[in-house]
C-alpha positions as CSV (number, residue, x, y, z in Angstrom):
1,M,-54.6,-122.6,-27.9
2,K,-52.4,-123.6,-24.9
3,C,-51.9,-121.1,-22.2
4,T,-48.4,-121.7,-20.6
5,T,-48.1,-120.6,-16.9
6,T,-46.1,-117.6,-17.7
7,L,-48.6,-116.4,-20.5
8,C,-51.5,-117.0,-18.2
9,V,-49.9,-114.9,-15.3
10,T,-49.0,-112.1,-17.8
11,L,-52.5,-112.1,-19.3
12,L,-54.1,-112.0,-16.0
13,V,-52.0,-109.2,-14.8
14,L,-52.7,-107.3,-18.0
15,A,-56.2,-108.0,-17.8
16,F,-56.8,-107.0,-14.1
17,G,-54.2,-104.3,-14.0
18,A,-52.3,-106.0,-11.2
19,A,-55.4,-106.0,-9.1
20,G,-53.7,-105.7,-5.7
21,A,-51.4,-103.2,-6.8
22,W,-54.0,-100.3,-7.7
23,A,-55.3,-98.8,-4.3
24,Q,-59.1,-99.6,-3.5
25,G,-60.5,-99.5,-7.2
26,A,-58.2,-96.8,-8.3
27,G,-56.4,-97.5,-11.5
28,P,-52.8,-96.9,-12.4
29,T,-51.5,-93.5,-12.5
30,D,-50.5,-91.9,-15.7
31,P,-46.8,-92.5,-15.1
32,Q,-47.6,-96.1,-14.6
33,I,-49.6,-96.3,-17.6
34,A,-46.9,-94.8,-19.5
35,A,-44.5,-97.6,-18.3
36,I,-47.1,-100.1,-19.2
37,V,-47.4,-98.9,-22.6
38,V,-43.8,-98.6,-23.4
39,T,-43.1,-102.2,-21.9
40,A,-46.1,-103.8,-23.8
41,N,-44.9,-102.4,-27.0
42,Q,-41.3,-103.3,-26.6
43,V,-42.2,-106.8,-25.5
44,D,-44.0,-107.2,-28.9
45,I,-41.2,-105.5,-31.0
46,D,-38.5,-107.9,-29.3
47,A,-40.7,-110.9,-30.3
48,G,-41.5,-109.6,-33.8
49,K,-37.6,-109.2,-34.2
50,L,-37.2,-112.9,-33.2
51,A,-40.1,-114.0,-35.3
52,K,-38.7,-112.3,-38.4
53,S,-35.5,-113.9,-38.1
54,K,-37.0,-117.4,-37.1
55,A,-40.2,-117.8,-38.7
56,H,-40.6,-120.3,-41.5
57,S,-44.0,-119.0,-43.0
58,P,-43.6,-115.7,-45.1
59,Q,-47.0,-114.6,-43.7
60,V,-45.5,-114.7,-40.2
61,K,-42.5,-113.1,-41.1
62,D,-44.4,-110.1,-42.6
63,F,-46.6,-110.1,-39.6
64,A,-43.5,-109.9,-37.4
65,Q,-42.2,-106.9,-39.4
66,R,-45.6,-105.1,-38.9
67,M,-45.4,-105.8,-35.2
68,I,-41.9,-104.1,-35.2
69,T,-43.1,-101.1,-37.4
70,D,-46.4,-100.5,-35.7
71,H,-45.2,-101.0,-32.1
72,S,-42.2,-98.9,-32.7
73,G,-44.4,-96.1,-34.0
74,V,-46.5,-96.4,-30.8
75,N,-43.5,-96.2,-28.7
76,K,-42.2,-93.3,-30.5
77,S,-45.5,-91.5,-30.0
78,A,-45.6,-92.4,-26.3
79,T,-42.2,-91.3,-25.7
80,E,-42.6,-88.0,-27.3
81,L,-45.7,-87.4,-25.2
82,V,-44.3,-88.3,-21.9
83,Q,-41.2,-85.9,-22.8
84,K,-43.8,-83.1,-23.7
85,L,-45.7,-83.7,-20.5
86,H,-42.6,-84.0,-18.3
87,V,-43.7,-87.4,-17.1
88,T,-41.4,-90.0,-16.1
89,P,-42.8,-93.6,-16.8
90,E,-43.0,-95.4,-13.4
91,P,-42.3,-99.2,-13.2
92,N,-45.1,-101.0,-11.6
93,P,-46.1,-104.7,-11.0
94,T,-47.9,-104.6,-14.4
95,S,-44.9,-103.3,-16.5
96,E,-42.5,-105.6,-14.6
97,S,-44.7,-108.5,-15.0
98,L,-45.1,-107.9,-18.7
99,Q,-41.2,-107.5,-19.2
100,K,-40.8,-110.9,-17.4
101,G,-43.5,-112.6,-19.4
102,G,-41.9,-111.1,-22.6
103,D,-38.5,-112.3,-21.7
104,E,-39.8,-115.9,-20.9
105,N,-41.8,-115.8,-24.2
106,I,-38.6,-115.2,-26.1
107,A,-36.7,-117.9,-24.2
108,K,-39.4,-120.4,-25.2
109,L,-39.7,-119.4,-28.8
110,K,-36.0,-119.5,-29.2
111,T,-36.2,-123.3,-28.4
112,L,-38.5,-123.7,-31.3
113,S,-38.1,-123.8,-35.3
114,G,-40.1,-124.1,-38.2
115,A,-43.7,-124.8,-38.0
116,A,-43.6,-125.1,-34.3
117,F,-42.2,-121.6,-33.9
118,D,-44.6,-120.1,-36.3
119,K,-47.7,-121.6,-34.3
120,A,-46.2,-120.7,-30.9
121,Y,-45.4,-117.1,-31.9
122,I,-48.8,-116.5,-33.6
123,D,-50.8,-118.2,-30.8
124,H,-48.9,-115.9,-28.1
125,E,-49.7,-112.9,-30.4
126,I,-53.4,-113.7,-30.4
127,A,-53.3,-114.2,-26.6
128,Y,-51.3,-111.0,-26.0
129,H,-53.3,-108.7,-28.1
130,E,-56.5,-109.9,-26.7
131,A,-55.1,-109.1,-23.1
132,V,-53.9,-105.8,-24.3
133,L,-57.2,-104.8,-25.7
134,N,-58.9,-105.9,-22.4
135,A,-56.5,-103.9,-20.3
136,L,-56.8,-100.9,-22.8
137,D,-60.7,-101.2,-22.5
138,K,-60.9,-101.8,-18.8
139,T,-58.1,-100.3,-17.1
140,L,-55.7,-98.1,-19.1
141,I,-58.1,-95.8,-21.1
142,P,-60.5,-95.4,-18.1
143,S,-57.8,-94.6,-15.7
144,A,-55.6,-92.1,-17.8
145,Q,-56.1,-88.7,-16.3
146,N,-54.3,-86.7,-19.0
147,A,-56.4,-86.1,-22.0
148,E,-53.6,-86.4,-24.4
149,L,-52.4,-89.8,-22.9
150,K,-56.0,-90.9,-23.2
151,A,-56.1,-89.8,-26.7
152,L,-53.2,-91.7,-27.6
153,L,-54.5,-94.9,-26.0
154,V,-57.8,-94.4,-27.9
155,K,-56.0,-93.6,-31.2
156,V,-53.6,-96.8,-31.1
157,R,-56.6,-99.3,-30.0
158,P,-57.7,-99.8,-33.6
159,A,-54.2,-101.0,-34.6
160,F,-54.2,-103.5,-31.7
161,V,-57.5,-104.8,-33.0
162,A,-56.2,-105.1,-36.7
163,H,-53.0,-106.9,-35.3
164,L,-55.4,-109.5,-33.6
165,D,-57.5,-110.0,-36.8
166,M,-54.2,-110.4,-38.7
167,A,-52.9,-112.9,-36.3
168,K,-56.2,-114.9,-36.2
169,Q,-56.2,-114.9,-39.9
170,I,-52.6,-116.3,-40.1
171,Q,-53.4,-118.8,-37.4
172,T,-56.4,-120.1,-39.7
173,G,-53.8,-120.3,-42.7
174,L,-51.4,-122.1,-40.6
175,G,-53.7,-124.6,-39.5
176,K,-55.0,-125.4,-43.1
177,S,-51.4,-125.7,-44.4
178,G,-50.6,-128.2,-41.6
179,A,-47.8,-125.9,-40.5
């Protein structure tokens, strides 16, 4: 899988939790985690909407719909939780980088069509979900102070694993079909 500059930067920021942004080993605050979660999900929803309309393969279209549905559900849960806790998501270098990377990915995908689109979308989804899982495990879950926020992060983790596995299966299928 090729790693574009934008994707690599986004993945590094996700993986290391904007290393310089968190003070001396402290992770992000709960409001910052909330912003990261909402942004990460919205980026994948936006890519899924584009893929649903542009994908060539029925499997890629189905996967895109699953991303829209599942990530919309996570965002709904996260939004309800932050409202319940009276927490305002706080933009931060990680959430801002995620949004920028997502916008750049959409711009790149818009220039592609057919099998090239399908491959680029699925390759990005694999790298993105790997980075999100890494961020969940190494930064977000350990840094969450509120028990309900931490529980939400733990609860949604298996869905991200399932998405990664589905994307890898589709990637294998695309390679075999020559698409």
